[in-house]
All heavy atoms as a GROMACS GRO file, in nm:
protein
  566
    1MET      N    1   2.118   4.900   0.135
    1MET     CA    2   2.028   4.943   0.242
    1MET      C    3   2.050   5.087   0.274
    1MET      O    4   1.956   5.158   0.302
    1MET     CB    5   2.057   4.855   0.367
    1MET     CG    6   2.021   4.710   0.351
    1MET     SD    7   1.846   4.683   0.329
    1MET     CE    8   1.790   4.688   0.497
    2ALA      N    9   2.174   5.134   0.269
    2ALA     CA   10   2.202   5.272   0.298
    2ALA      C   11   2.138   5.364   0.193
    2ALA      O   12   2.082   5.470   0.229
    2ALA     CB   13   2.351   5.299   0.305
    3ALA      N   14   2.136   5.321   0.068
    3ALA     CA   15   2.074   5.403  -0.036
    3ALA      C   16   1.921   5.410  -0.017
    3ALA      O   17   1.864   5.516  -0.034
    3ALA     CB   18   2.108   5.345  -0.173
    4VAL      N   19   1.859   5.298   0.022
    4VAL     CA   20   1.716   5.299   0.046
    4VAL      C   21   1.684   5.386   0.161
    4VAL      O   22   1.587   5.463   0.159
    4VAL     CB   23   1.668   5.154   0.069
    4VAL    CG1   24   1.523   5.150   0.116
    4VAL    CG2   25   1.681   5.070  -0.056
    5ALA      N   26   1.765   5.380   0.268
    5ALA     CA   27   1.741   5.462   0.386
    5ALA      C   28   1.753   5.611   0.349
    5ALA      O   29   1.671   5.693   0.394
    5ALA     CB   30   1.840   5.427   0.496
    6ARG      N   31   1.852   5.644   0.267
    6ARG     CA   32   1.871   5.782   0.228
    6ARG      C   33   1.756   5.834   0.143
    6ARG      O   34   1.705   5.944   0.158
    6ARG     CB   35   2.002   5.798   0.153
    6ARG     CG   36   2.030   5.943   0.117
    6ARG     CD   37   2.169   5.961   0.067
    6ARG     NE   38   2.259   5.948   0.184
    6ARG     CZ   39   2.390   5.940   0.177
    6ARG    NH1   40   2.449   5.939   0.062
    6ARG    NH2   41   2.461   5.926   0.285
    7LEU      N   42   1.705   5.747   0.050
    7LEU     CA   43   1.596   5.787  -0.036
    7LEU      C   44   1.464   5.803   0.039
    7LEU      O   45   1.383   5.888   0.007
    7LEU     CB   46   1.575   5.682  -0.148
    7LEU     CG   47   1.684   5.681  -0.255
    7LEU    CD1   48   1.660   5.562  -0.351
    7LEU    CD2   49   1.681   5.807  -0.334
    8THR      N   50   1.444   5.724   0.143
    8THR     CA   51   1.322   5.734   0.222
    8THR      C   52   1.332   5.836   0.336
    8THR      O   53   1.233   5.860   0.403
    8THR     CB   54   1.283   5.598   0.281
    8THR    OG1   55   1.388   5.551   0.364
    8THR    CG2   56   1.252   5.496   0.173
    9GLY      N   57   1.451   5.894   0.354
    9GLY     CA   58   1.467   5.994   0.458
    9GLY      C   59   1.484   5.937   0.598
    9GLY      O   60   1.472   6.011   0.696
   10ARG      N   61   1.515   5.810   0.610
   10ARG     CA   62   1.532   5.748   0.744
   10ARG      C   63   1.678   5.762   0.788
   10ARG      O   64   1.769   5.772   0.708
   10ARG     CB   65   1.493   5.601   0.737
   10ARG     CG   66   1.345   5.583   0.714
   10ARG     CD   67   1.309   5.440   0.716
   10ARG     NE   68   1.166   5.428   0.739
   10ARG     CZ   69   1.114   5.342   0.820
   10ARG    NH1   70   1.188   5.254   0.882
   10ARG    NH2   71   0.984   5.337   0.834
   11ARG      N   72   1.695   5.760   0.920
   11ARG     CA   73   1.827   5.768   0.978
   11ARG      C   74   1.848   5.648   1.070
   11ARG      O   75   1.756   5.588   1.117
   11ARG     CB   76   1.842   5.894   1.059
   11ARG     CG   77   1.839   6.021   0.975
   11ARG     CD   78   1.830   6.150   1.055
   11ARG     NE   79   1.898   6.144   1.181
   11ARG     CZ   80   2.010   6.210   1.208
   11ARG    NH1   81   2.067   6.284   1.117
   11ARG    NH2   82   2.063   6.204   1.327
   12ALA      N   83   1.973   5.616   1.093
   12ALA     CA   84   2.006   5.505   1.186
   12ALA      C   85   1.970   5.543   1.330
   12ALA      O   86   1.976   5.658   1.366
   12ALA     CB   87   2.155   5.471   1.179
   13PRO      N   88   1.928   5.447   1.410
   13PRO     CA   89   1.893   5.478   1.549
   13PRO      C   90   2.012   5.520   1.629
   13PRO      O   91   2.127   5.480   1.600
   13PRO     CB   92   1.831   5.346   1.602
   13PRO     CG   93   1.888   5.241   1.514
   13PRO     CD   94   1.910   5.305   1.380
   14GLU      N   95   1.988   5.599   1.732
   14GLU     CA   96   2.096   5.643   1.821
   14GLU      C   97   2.154   5.525   1.901
   14GLU      O   98   2.273   5.516   1.917
   14GLU     CB   99   2.046   5.752   1.918
   14GLU     CG  100   1.999   5.878   1.849
   14GLU     CD  101   2.117   5.965   1.811
   14GLU    OE1  102   2.218   5.966   1.879
   14GLU    OE2  103   2.106   6.034   1.705
   15LYS      N  104   2.065   5.440   1.952
   15LYS     CA  105   2.106   5.324   2.032
   15LYS      C  106   2.039   5.198   1.975
   15LYS      O  107   1.929   5.204   1.922
   15LYS     CB  108   2.063   5.338   2.176
   15LYS     CG  109   2.142   5.441   2.254
   15LYS     CD  110   2.093   5.460   2.393
   15LYS     CE  111   2.088   5.333   2.473
   15LYS     NZ  112   2.047   5.356   2.614
   16ILE      N  113   2.106   5.086   1.993
   16ILE     CA  114   2.049   4.955   1.954
   16ILE      C  115   2.026   4.878   2.085
   16ILE      O  116   2.119   4.859   2.162
   16ILE     CB  117   2.141   4.877   1.862
   16ILE    CG1  118   2.160   4.953   1.730
   16ILE    CG2  119   2.088   4.738   1.835
   16ILE    CD1  120   2.257   4.889   1.635
   17GLY      N  121   1.902   4.837   2.106
   17GLY     CA  122   1.866   4.765   2.231
   17GLY      C  123   1.918   4.621   2.229
   17GLY      O  124   1.957   4.567   2.124
   18LEU      N  125   1.922   4.558   2.346
   18LEU     CA  126   1.969   4.420   2.358
   18LEU      C  127   1.879   4.325   2.277
   18LEU      O  128   1.930   4.231   2.215
   18LEU     CB  129   1.975   4.378   2.503
   18LEU     CG  130   2.087   4.444   2.584
   18LEU    CD1  131   2.079   4.399   2.731
   18LEU    CD2  132   2.221   4.406   2.526
   19LEU      N  133   1.752   4.345   2.280
   19LEU     CA  134   1.660   4.258   2.205
   19LEU      C  135   1.686   4.269   2.056
   19LEU      O  136   1.696   4.170   1.985
   19LEU     CB  137   1.512   4.294   2.235
   19LEU     CG  138   1.409   4.209   2.163
   19LEU    CD1  139   1.422   4.062   2.202
   19LEU    CD2  140   1.271   4.260   2.190
   20ASP      N  141   1.705   4.392   2.007
   20ASP     CA  142   1.737   4.412   1.864
   20ASP      C  143   1.870   4.345   1.828
   20ASP      O  144   1.882   4.284   1.722
   20ASP     CB  145   1.743   4.562   1.832
   20ASP     CG  146   1.607   4.627   1.838
   20ASP    OD1  147   1.507   4.556   1.816
   20ASP    OD2  148   1.602   4.749   1.867
   21LEU      N  149   1.968   4.358   1.913
   21LEU     CA  150   2.098   4.298   1.891
   21LEU      C  151   2.087   4.146   1.885
   21LEU      O  152   2.145   4.081   1.797
   21LEU     CB  153   2.197   4.339   2.001
   21LEU     CG  154   2.342   4.302   1.979
   21LEU    CD1  155   2.396   4.363   1.852
   21LEU    CD2  156   2.426   4.342   2.099
   22GLY      N  157   2.009   4.089   1.976
   22GLY     CA  158   1.985   3.945   1.973
   22GLY      C  159   1.915   3.897   1.848
   22GLY      O  160   1.953   3.796   1.788
   23LEU      N  161   1.813   3.972   1.807
   23LEU     CA  162   1.743   3.937   1.685
   23LEU      C  163   1.831   3.945   1.561
   23LEU      O  164   1.824   3.860   1.473
   23LEU     CB  165   1.620   4.029   1.668
   23LEU     CG  166   1.502   4.000   1.760
   23LEU    CD1  167   1.396   4.109   1.744
   23LEU    CD2  168   1.444   3.866   1.734
   24MET      N  169   1.917   4.047   1.559
   24MET     CA  170   2.010   4.059   1.446
   24MET      C  171   2.108   3.943   1.442
   24MET      O  172   2.144   3.891   1.334
   24MET     CB  173   2.088   4.190   1.453
   24MET     CG  174   2.004   4.312   1.413
   24MET     SD  175   2.099   4.462   1.399
   24MET     CE  176   2.125   4.507   1.569
   25GLY      N  177   2.151   3.896   1.558
   25GLY     CA  178   2.241   3.780   1.568
   25GLY      C  179   2.177   3.654   1.517
   25GLY      O  180   2.235   3.578   1.440
   26VAL      N  181   2.053   3.628   1.560
   26VAL     CA  182   1.979   3.510   1.514
   26VAL      C  183   1.956   3.517   1.366
   26VAL      O  184   1.974   3.419   1.293
   26VAL     CB  185   1.846   3.496   1.594
   26VAL    CG1  186   1.758   3.389   1.531
   26VAL    CG2  187   1.874   3.466   1.737
   27PHE      N  188   1.916   3.632   1.316
   27PHE     CA  189   1.890   3.650   1.175
   27PHE      C  190   2.017   3.628   1.090
   27PHE      O  191   2.015   3.560   0.992
   27PHE     CB  192   1.834   3.790   1.146
   27PHE     CG  193   1.821   3.819   0.999
   27PHE    CD1  194   1.713   3.765   0.928
   27PHE    CD2  195   1.911   3.899   0.934
   27PHE    CE1  196   1.702   3.790   0.791
   27PHE    CE2  197   1.899   3.925   0.797
   27PHE     CZ  198   1.793   3.871   0.727
   28THR      N  199   2.130   3.680   1.140
   28THR     CA  200   2.256   3.665   1.064
   28THR      C  201   2.295   3.519   1.062
   28THR      O  202   2.342   3.467   0.961
   28THR     CB  203   2.366   3.748   1.134
   28THR    OG1  204   2.325   3.884   1.134
   28THR    CG2  205   2.497   3.735   1.059
   29HIS      N  206   2.276   3.447   1.170
   29HIS     CA  207   2.310   3.303   1.177
   29HIS      C  208   2.224   3.224   1.079
   29HIS      O  209   2.276   3.146   1.001
   29HIS     CB  210   2.286   3.253   1.317
   29HIS     CG  211   2.299   3.103   1.329
   29HIS    ND1  212   2.422   3.041   1.324
   29HIS    CD2  213   2.208   3.008   1.346
   29HIS    CE1  214   2.402   2.907   1.335
   29HIS    NE2  215   2.274   2.886   1.347
   30ARG      N  216   2.094   3.250   1.078
   30ARG     CA  217   2.003   3.179   0.986
   30ARG      C  218   2.033   3.215   0.841
   30ARG      O  219   2.030   3.129   0.752
   30ARG     CB  220   1.859   3.206   1.018
   30ARG     CG  221   1.805   3.150   1.144
   30ARG     CD  222   1.822   2.999   1.155
   30ARG     NE  223   1.771   2.928   1.044
   30ARG     CZ  224   1.808   2.804   1.005
   30ARG    NH1  225   1.893   2.739   1.081
   30ARG    NH2  226   1.759   2.746   0.899
   31LEU      N  227   2.064   3.341   0.814
   31LEU     CA  228   2.094   3.386   0.681
   31LEU      C  229   2.223   3.320   0.629
   31LEU      O  230   2.230   3.285   0.512
   31LEU     CB  231   2.109   3.538   0.678
   31LEU     CG  232   2.128   3.602   0.541
   31LEU    CD1  233   2.006   3.577   0.451
   31LEU    CD2  234   2.155   3.748   0.556
   32SER      N  235   2.320   3.299   0.711
   32SER     CA  236   2.444   3.234   0.666
   32SER      C  237   2.431   3.087   0.652
   32SER      O  238   2.496   3.024   0.570
   32SER     CB  239   2.560   3.267   0.766
   32SER     OG  240   2.532   3.206   0.892
   33ARG      N  241   2.341   3.021   0.729
   33ARG     CA  242   2.326   2.874   0.719
   33ARG      C  243   2.244   2.837   0.595
   33ARG      O  244   2.264   2.728   0.545
   33ARG     CB  245   2.253   2.822   0.844
   33ARG     CG  246   2.337   2.837   0.963
   33ARG     CD  247   2.356   2.725   1.054
   33ARG     NE  248   2.310   2.595   1.030
   33ARG     CZ  249   2.391   2.490   1.033
   33ARG    NH1  250   2.519   2.504   1.051
   33ARG    NH2  251   2.342   2.368   1.019
   34THR      N  252   2.159   2.923   0.550
   34THR     CA  253   2.076   2.888   0.434
   34THR      C  254   2.161   2.854   0.308
   34THR      O  255   2.146   2.750   0.252
   34THR     CB  256   1.973   2.997   0.406
   34THR    OG1  257   1.885   3.006   0.516
   34THR    CG2  258   1.893   2.966   0.282
   35PRO      N  259   2.249   2.944   0.266
   35PRO     CA  260   2.327   2.907   0.146
   35PRO      C  261   2.430   2.797   0.175
   35PRO      O  262   2.474   2.727   0.083
   35PRO     CB  263   2.398   3.036   0.105
   35PRO     CG  264   2.385   3.126   0.221
   35PRO     CD  265   2.272   3.082   0.304
   36ALA      N  266   2.467   2.779   0.297
   36ALA     CA  267   2.569   2.679   0.333
   36ALA      C  268   2.514   2.536   0.342
   36ALA      O  269   2.587   2.442   0.314
   36ALA     CB  270   2.636   2.717   0.462
   37LYS      N  271   2.388   2.520   0.388
   37LYS     CA  272   2.339   2.386   0.416
   37LYS      C  273   2.206   2.351   0.350
   37LYS      O  274   2.171   2.236   0.345
   37LYS     CB  275   2.320   2.370   0.569
   37LYS     CG  276   2.444   2.382   0.651
   37LYS     CD  277   2.523   2.253   0.639
   37LYS     CE  278   2.643   2.258   0.736
   37LYS     NZ  279   2.713   2.132   0.735
   38ASP      N  280   2.128   2.448   0.306
   38ASP     CA  281   1.993   2.420   0.258
   38ASP      C  282   1.995   2.341   0.126
   38ASP      O  283   2.067   2.375   0.036
   38ASP     CB  284   1.922   2.551   0.239
   38ASP     CG  285   1.773   2.533   0.234
   38ASP    OD1  286   1.709   2.520   0.339
   38ASP    OD2  287   1.718   2.532   0.121
   39PRO      N  288   1.913   2.238   0.116
   39PRO     CA  289   1.908   2.160  -0.008
   39PRO      C  290   1.863   2.238  -0.133
   39PRO      O  291   1.905   2.209  -0.242
   39PRO     CB  292   1.807   2.050   0.019
   39PRO     CG  293   1.796   2.042   0.167
   39PRO     CD  294   1.830   2.177   0.220
   40VAL      N  295   1.782   2.342  -0.112
   40VAL     CA  296   1.737   2.419  -0.226
   40VAL      C  297   1.848   2.492  -0.297
   40VAL      O  298   1.845   2.512  -0.416
   40VAL     CB  299   1.628   2.519  -0.180
   40VAL    CG1  300   1.584   2.609  -0.290
   40VAL    CG2  301   1.510   2.446  -0.120
   41VAL      N  302   1.952   2.527  -0.224
   41VAL     CA  303   2.064   2.606  -0.282
   41VAL      C  304   2.177   2.516  -0.326
   41VAL      O  305   2.279   2.564  -0.374
   41VAL     CB  306   2.112   2.707  -0.176
   41VAL    CG1  307   2.202   2.811  -0.240
   41VAL    CG2  308   1.998   2.780  -0.111
   42SER      N  309   2.161   2.380  -0.314
   42SER     CA  310   2.270   2.291  -0.350
   42SER      C  311   2.313   2.302  -0.494
   42SER      O  312   2.433   2.281  -0.522
   42SER     CB  313   2.231   2.147  -0.316
   42SER     OG  314   2.125   2.103  -0.393
   43PRO      N  315   2.227   2.334  -0.592
   43PRO     CA  316   2.280   2.351  -0.728
   43PRO      C  317   2.384   2.464  -0.742
   43PRO      O  318   2.474   2.457  -0.827
   43PRO     CB  319   2.155   2.383  -0.810
   43PRO     CG  320   2.044   2.322  -0.737
   43PRO     CD  321   2.081   2.337  -0.590
   44LEU      N  322   2.372   2.565  -0.658
   44LEU     CA  323   2.472   2.672  -0.661
   44LEU      C  324   2.603   2.627  -0.602
   44LEU      O  325   2.712   2.677  -0.640
   44LEU     CB  326   2.421   2.795  -0.586
   44LEU     CG  327   2.296   2.860  -0.641
   44LEU    CD1  328   2.249   2.972  -0.551
   44LEU    CD2  329   2.320   2.914  -0.782
   45ARG      N  330   2.598   2.534  -0.507
   45ARG     CA  331   2.723   2.480  -0.444
   45ARG      C  332   2.783   2.368  -0.521
   45ARG      O  333   2.898   2.327  -0.500
   45ARG     CB  334   2.691   2.433  -0.302
   45ARG     CG  335   2.650   2.543  -0.206
   45ARG     CD  336   2.641   2.493  -0.063
   45ARG     NE  337   2.561   2.374  -0.048
   45ARG     CZ  338   2.431   2.370  -0.013
   45ARG    NH1  339   2.369   2.486   0.006
   45ARG    NH2  340   2.365   2.259  -0.002
   46ALA      N  341   2.705   2.306  -0.618
   46ALA     CA  342   2.749   2.184  -0.683
   46ALA      C  343   2.887   2.193  -0.754
   46ALA      O  344   2.960   2.093  -0.747
   46ALA     CB  345   2.643   2.141  -0.784
   47PRO      N  346   2.924   2.302  -0.816
   47PRO     CA  347   3.058   2.304  -0.879
   47PRO      C  348   3.172   2.296  -0.778
   47PRO      O  349   3.284   2.264  -0.815
   47PRO     CB  350   3.060   2.439  -0.954
   47PRO     CG  351   2.923   2.484  -0.961
   47PRO     CD  352   2.846   2.422  -0.850
   48PHE      N  353   3.144   2.325  -0.652
   48PHE     CA  354   3.249   2.335  -0.552
   48PHE      C  355   3.245   2.220  -0.450
   48PHE      O  356   3.339   2.200  -0.376
   48PHE     CB  357   3.240   2.467  -0.476
   48PHE     CG  358   3.227   2.585  -0.567
   48PHE    CD1  359   3.109   2.648  -0.586
   48PHE    CD2  360   3.336   2.631  -0.638
   48PHE    CE1  361   3.094   2.757  -0.670
   48PHE    CE2  362   3.329   2.739  -0.726
   48PHE     CZ  363   3.205   2.802  -0.741
   49THR      N  364   3.133   2.145  -0.443
   49THR     CA  365   3.116   2.043  -0.345
   49THR      C  366   3.067   1.914  -0.409
   49THR      O  367   3.020   1.912  -0.520
   49THR     CB  368   3.015   2.085  -0.237
   49THR    OG1  369   2.885   2.106  -0.301
   49THR    CG2  370   3.054   2.211  -0.166
   50LYS      N  371   3.082   1.805  -0.332
   50LYS     CA  372   3.021   1.677  -0.375
   50LYS      C  373   2.932   1.627  -0.264
   50LYS      O  374   2.963   1.640  -0.143
   50LYS     CB  375   3.129   1.577  -0.413
   50LYS     CG  376   3.223   1.535  -0.299
   50LYS     CD  377   3.326   1.438  -0.349
   50LYS     CE  378   3.428   1.411  -0.240
   50LYS     NZ  379   3.530   1.324  -0.282
   51TYR      N  380   2.823   1.569  -0.302
   51TYR     CA  381   2.720   1.523  -0.205
   51TYR      C  382   2.774   1.401  -0.128
   51TYR      O  383   2.824   1.309  -0.190
   51TYR     CB  384   2.594   1.486  -0.282
   51TYR     CG  385   2.483   1.430  -0.199
   51TYR    CD1  386   2.408   1.508  -0.116
   51TYR    CD2  387   2.458   1.292  -0.199
   51TYR    CE1  388   2.306   1.458  -0.038
   51TYR    CE2  389   2.357   1.239  -0.122
   51TYR     CZ  390   2.283   1.320  -0.040
   51TYR     OH  391   2.182   1.269   0.036
   52VAL      N  392   2.758   1.404   0.004
   52VAL     CA  393   2.802   1.291   0.089
   52VAL      C  394   2.681   1.223   0.152
   52VAL      O  395   2.674   1.102   0.161
   52VAL     CB  396   2.901   1.339   0.196
   52VAL    CG1  397   2.934   1.227   0.290
   52VAL    CG2  398   3.023   1.396   0.133
   53GLY      N  399   2.584   1.302   0.192
   53GLY     CA  400   2.466   1.248   0.256
   53GLY      C  401   2.388   1.357   0.324
   53GLY      O  402   2.402   1.474   0.297
   54VAL      N  403   2.300   1.313   0.414
   54VAL     CA  404   2.218   1.407   0.491
   54VAL      C  405   2.277   1.423   0.631
   54VAL      O  406   2.314   1.324   0.696
   54VAL     CB  407   2.074   1.352   0.503
   54VAL    CG1  408   1.987   1.445   0.587
   54VAL    CG2  409   2.012   1.337   0.365
   55SER      N  410   2.294   1.544   0.678
   55SER     CA  411   2.354   1.567   0.810
   55SER      C  412   2.247   1.600   0.915
   55SER      O  413   2.281   1.597   1.033
   55SER     CB  414   2.452   1.677   0.803
   55SER     OG  415   2.389   1.801   0.778
   56GLY      N  416   2.125   1.627   0.879
   56GLY     CA  417   2.022   1.659   0.974
   56GLY      C  418   1.894   1.693   0.901
   56GLY      O  419   1.890   1.687   0.778
   57PRO      N  420   1.790   1.727   0.973
   57PRO     CA  421   1.668   1.760   0.905
   57PRO      C  422   1.686   1.880   0.814
   57PRO      O  423   1.732   1.987   0.858
   57PRO     CB  424   1.567   1.792   1.016
   57PRO     CG  425   1.639   1.768   1.144
   57PRO     CD  426   1.780   1.733   1.116
   58SER      N  427   1.656   1.864   0.688
   58SER     CA  428   1.667   1.973   0.589
   58SER      C  429   1.809   2.025   0.573
   58SER      O  430   1.826   2.141   0.536
   58SER     CB  431   1.571   2.088   0.625
   58SER     OG  432   1.440   2.046   0.624
   59GLU      N  433   1.910   1.945   0.599
   59GLU     CA  434   2.051   1.983   0.578
   59GLU      C  435   2.124   1.876   0.504
   59GLU      O  436   2.106   1.758   0.530
   59GLU     CB  437   2.118   2.013   0.712
   59GLU     CG  438   2.074   2.139   0.779
   59GLU     CD  439   2.162   2.170   0.903
   59GLU    OE1  440   2.251   2.094   0.932
   59GLU    OE2  441   2.134   2.274   0.961
   60LEU      N  442   2.210   1.917   0.412
   60LEU     CA  443   2.293   1.823   0.338
   60LEU      C  444   2.436   1.824   0.392
   60LEU      O  445   2.483   1.923   0.441
   60LEU     CB  446   2.294   1.862   0.188
   60LEU     CG  447   2.164   1.861   0.113
   60LEU    CD1  448   2.185   1.903  -0.028
   60LEU    CD2  449   2.100   1.725   0.122
   61ARG      N  450   2.500   1.708   0.376
   61ARG     CA  451   2.640   1.698   0.413
   61ARG      C  452   2.714   1.691   0.282
   61ARG      O  453   2.692   1.600   0.199
   61ARG     CB  454   2.666   1.575   0.497
   61ARG     CG  455   2.810   1.568   0.539
   61ARG     CD  456   2.829   1.468   0.652
   61ARG     NE  457   2.969   1.458   0.682
   61ARG     CZ  458   3.037   1.346   0.667
   61ARG    NH1  459   2.980   1.235   0.632
   61ARG    NH2  460   3.167   1.343   0.692
   62GLU      N  461   2.803   1.785   0.259
   62GLU     CA  462   2.883   1.790   0.135
   62GLU      C  463   3.028   1.810   0.170
   62GLU      O  464   3.063   1.856   0.278
   62GLU     CB  465   2.833   1.904   0.049
   62GLU     CG  466   2.690   1.890   0.004
   62GLU     CD  467   2.632   2.013  -0.058
   62GLU    OE1  468   2.661   2.124  -0.010
   62GLU    OE2  469   2.558   2.001  -0.157
   63GLU      N  470   3.113   1.769   0.080
   63GLU     CA  471   3.257   1.788   0.098
   63GLU      C  472   3.310   1.875  -0.016
   63GLU      O  473   3.256   1.873  -0.125
   63GLU     CB  474   3.330   1.654   0.097
   63GLU     CG  475   3.299   1.569   0.217
   63GLU     CD  476   3.375   1.434   0.213
   63GLU    OE1  477   3.433   1.402   0.109
   63GLU    OE2  478   3.368   1.365   0.315
   64VAL      N  479   3.418   1.943   0.012
   64VAL     CA  480   3.480   2.030  -0.089
   64VAL      C  481   3.544   1.943  -0.193
   64VAL      O  482   3.611   1.844  -0.165
   64VAL     CB  483   3.586   2.121  -0.021
   64VAL    CG1  484   3.655   2.206  -0.125
   64VAL    CG2  485   3.522   2.208   0.086
   65ARG      N  486   3.524   1.980  -0.320
   65ARG     CA  487   3.586   1.906  -0.433
   65ARG      C  488   3.731   1.941  -0.447
   65ARG      O  489   3.770   2.057  -0.440
   65ARG     CB  490   3.515   1.939  -0.564
   65ARG     CG  491   3.378   1.886  -0.575
   65ARG     CD  492   3.324   1.925  -0.714
   65ARG     NE  493   3.185   1.888  -0.723
   65ARG     CZ  494   3.143   1.780  -0.787
   65ARG    NH1  495   3.227   1.697  -0.842
   65ARG    NH2  496   3.014   1.755  -0.788
   66GLY      N  497   3.817   1.841  -0.466
   66GLY     CA  498   3.955   1.862  -0.504
   66GLY      C  499   4.046   1.913  -0.395
   66GLY      O  500   4.160   1.950  -0.422
   67MET      N  501   4.002   1.919  -0.275
   67MET     CA  502   4.087   1.968  -0.164
   67MET      C  503   4.098   1.856  -0.061
   67MET      O  504   4.003   1.787  -0.032
   67MET     CB  505   4.023   2.090  -0.094
   67MET     CG  506   4.003   2.211  -0.184
   67MET     SD  507   4.152   2.303  -0.217
   67MET     CE  508   4.185   2.365  -0.057
   68LYS      N  509   4.219   1.839  -0.006
   68LYS     CA  510   4.235   1.742   0.103
   68LYS      C  511   4.208   1.809   0.236
   68LYS      O  512   4.244   1.926   0.254
   68LYS     CB  513   4.378   1.688   0.104
   68LYS     CG  514   4.403   1.587   0.000
   68LYS     CD  515   4.539   1.525   0.027
   68LYS     CE  516   4.558   1.410  -0.073
   68LYS     NZ  517   4.684   1.338  -0.041
   69GLN      N  518   4.145   1.736   0.326
   69GLN     CA  519   4.121   1.789   0.462
   69GLN      C  520   4.251   1.782   0.540
   69GLN      O  521   4.338   1.696   0.507
   69GLN     CB  522   4.015   1.705   0.530
   69GLN     CG  523   3.878   1.716   0.463
   69GLN     CD  524   3.817   1.852   0.482
   69GLN    OE1  525   3.835   1.918   0.586
   69GLN    NE2  526   3.741   1.896   0.384
   70ALA      N  527   4.267   1.864   0.638
   70ALA     CA  528   4.390   1.861   0.719
   70ALA      C  529   4.401   1.726   0.787
   70ALA      O  530   4.306   1.672   0.842
   70ALA     CB  531   4.380   1.971   0.826
   71GLY      N  532   4.521   1.668   0.781
   71GLY     CA  533   4.547   1.539   0.843
   71GLY      C  534   4.518   1.419   0.757
   71GLY      O  535   4.550   1.305   0.797
   72GLU      N  536   4.465   1.435   0.638
   72GLU     CA  537   4.436   1.320   0.551
   72GLU      C  538   4.561   1.258   0.492
   72GLU      O  539   4.559   1.141   0.458
   72GLU     CB  540   4.345   1.367   0.433
   72GLU     CG  541   4.199   1.360   0.467
   72GLU     CD  542   4.115   1.384   0.340
   72GLU    OE1  543   4.163   1.368   0.229
   72GLU    OE2  544   3.996   1.419   0.359
   73ASP      N  545   4.671   1.333   0.483
   73ASP     CA  546   4.790   1.279   0.421
   73ASP      C  547   4.877   1.206   0.524
   73ASP      O  548   4.985   1.160   0.493
   73ASP     CB  549   4.870   1.388   0.354
   73ASP     CG  550   4.916   1.498   0.452
   73ASP    OD1  551   4.879   1.492   0.569
   73ASP    OD2  552   4.987   1.590   0.410
   74GLY      N  553   4.826   1.194   0.651
   74GLY     CA  554   4.897   1.120   0.753
   74GLY      C  555   5.000   1.206   0.831
   74GLY      O  556   5.062   1.157   0.920
   75SER      N  557   5.017   1.329   0.794
   75SER     CA  558   5.113   1.415   0.863
   75SER      C  559   5.050   1.484   0.984
   75SER      O  560   5.123   1.547   1.058
   75SER     CB  561   5.170   1.519   0.772
   75SER     OG  562   5.067   1.608   0.730
   76GLY      N  563   4.919   1.472   1.000
   76GLY     CA  564   4.853   1.557   1.092
   76GLY      C  565   4.827   1.518   1.227
   76GLY      O  566   4.812   1.576   1.322
   0.00000   0.00000   0.00000
């Protein structure tokens, strides 16, 4: 992004407004949830996870392959 901004001659704004900050937060949240939960991206997660079921509308529930969850061994 910095290279594109430099090539187009744009500069970063002096101040970021509250509305812009809120929009960036929502966008970042949605951007991070897409590769983590979206069914379309599940083939990329397949080597690392195993399918368990559906956790919500348009979301898959998967577990990490080969790792024990904390407390599964009875010590927790």
